[in-house]
C-alpha positions, 0 to 999 in steps of 0.5 A: 264354305262362306268363311273360305270365300270370305278370306279369298275375296276379302279385298273386294270388301274395300270400295277403293279396291273394287273401283281400282279393280274394274277401271284397271281391268278396262285399261288392261284390255286396251293395253293388251289390244295395243300390244297385239296391234303393234305386233301385227303392224310390225309383222305385216311390215317385216315378218321378222322376230328381230323387228319385234325385238327392235321396238321392244329394245327401244322401250327398254333403254329408258326403263333400264336407265330410269326405273330404279330411280322411279322406285326410289322416288315412290319410296319418298313421295306420294305414290297416288299423285305420281300414278295420276300423272304417269297414267295421264301422260301415258294416255296422252302419248297413246292418243297421239299414236292413234292420231298418227296412225289415222293420218300418217304412214306408220313405219317401224322407226315411228313405233320405236320412238313411241316405245322409247317415250313410253319406256320413260313414263313407265319407268315411273309408273310401274313402281307406283302400281304395287305401292298403290295396290298394297295400300288399298287393303289392310296388310293381312289382305296383301297377298289376295289383293295382288292375286286378284289383281293378276286375274284382271291382268290376265283377263285383259290379256285374254280379251285384248287380243280378241278385241284387237283382232276384230278392230284391226279387221274392220277399222285398223290400228288407230281405233285400237290405240284410241281405246288404249289411250282412253283407258289410261285417262279413266284410270288416272281419274279414278286414282284421284279419288282413291283413299289409301291406307297410311304407309307404315313409318320407315325403320330407317333411311334407305340409300342405294348402297344399303338397298343393294346389300339388302337384296343380296343378303336376303336369300329368299329375295335373292332367289326370287329376283334371280329366278325372275331374271332367268325367266325374263332372259330366256322365256319372255323374249320367246313369248313376245317375239318368236312365238308370234312370228312362228304362228303368224307365218307357219299358219298364214293367219289373218289379223282376227285369227292372230288375235283369237289365237293369242287368247289361249295363253291368256286364258291359261294364265287367267285360270292359273290366277284364279286357281292361285287366288283360291289356293292362297299358298302360305309360301307362294314360291312353292308354285315355282317348282311346278311351273318351271318343268311345265314351261320346259315341257310345253316349249318343246311341244309347241315347236312341233305344233301341226295345226292351229288348234294344237298350237292354241291348246299348247299355248293355253298350257304355256300360259297356265304354267308361266303364270304359276312361276311369275305369280309365285315370284312377284307375290313372294317378293312383295310378301317378303320385302320390308316396307321401306324397300317396297318401292325398290323391289317393285322397281326391280320387278318393273326392271325385269319386265320393262328392261331385261326381257325387252332387251333380250328380245332383240338378240333372241329374235335375231337368233330365231331369224337365223336358225328358225323359230322352232329351234329357238323355242326348244333351245330357250326352254332347255336353257331356262330349265337348266339354269333354273335348276342350278340356281335352285340348287345354289339356294337349296340349303336355305330352303331346307333351313326354312322348312326345318323352322316351319316344321316347328310351328 
């Protein structure tokens, strides 16, 4: 038992990882508080899924244009120094938003402008995160470091909405944004004092053309990147726009009730992240086979939710199943990629979450405003499931070949 726990919690033996884990947990609580507070402002002003999509789209435009360059920059520069400046810039931006909310009259276009600037900064910040995390621990602890870091991500995602709901109810959004801004600054200070393991020597110089060829011809990476893209086109937009609009309007929630309800999917993801870290599968991608059908099932169920409690329990299950898929794909990518392409694969993951998903949020939100949130949930779940099955079958021969190789050992 002691050996089992030692291997699962090995990253915590490293002081730098421990420091980074706790300061980033604090920052993530602020980040998810910010996200929910912004959504609540938009829904109060408009009550439309498409309005949520517009703000998401504004942040996605610069990410689409810049994040691959950000990944290339990470591969040839000091990731720790870059992360310090991007975290500091994010802190300054969010503190500016807090001041504007306190003394100004916030409108949708203001939030869109702030989202656009945030997108510029995140284009360079997002690729640095994975590059820094994997160098906090020895290579043999990569998978556990990433799995454990996902637990603090989902802890923040769980606690953040609760904090936002309480603060919105008593003080307003400016205090939520103040908390988020201070979190970024604390992380920036902590990053300055981290000691990273040396980056392995690159086997050769990587150019843009060779990197595209590398990802396409590596079938394992191609499957995982493709599956992640499918999820971001169909599933992510529903989470960030349609589901929020559905529960807020259908059940007439207050700000605090809205925040409390969105603790449920985060709690599901949190349980999933702990389970994934304990499981520690040799091939993380196997969890995708479980996550995809569960996502499809619970997307159908939530559309018929008769009560807030029923919706909360279903959202918990949605969070758990979604985590299985997203964790399997993102961890698998980092384990399978060669070191000289790590910044680029981190950029591709950032592109999925910061560009593809948010860009898809506007048309999906508009579709929901036109045909209804319940129908959109059912259609999105079905399209995602069918496209995922087709993509898997396209790569089935590769999986069979890999299984035959593994069976020899």
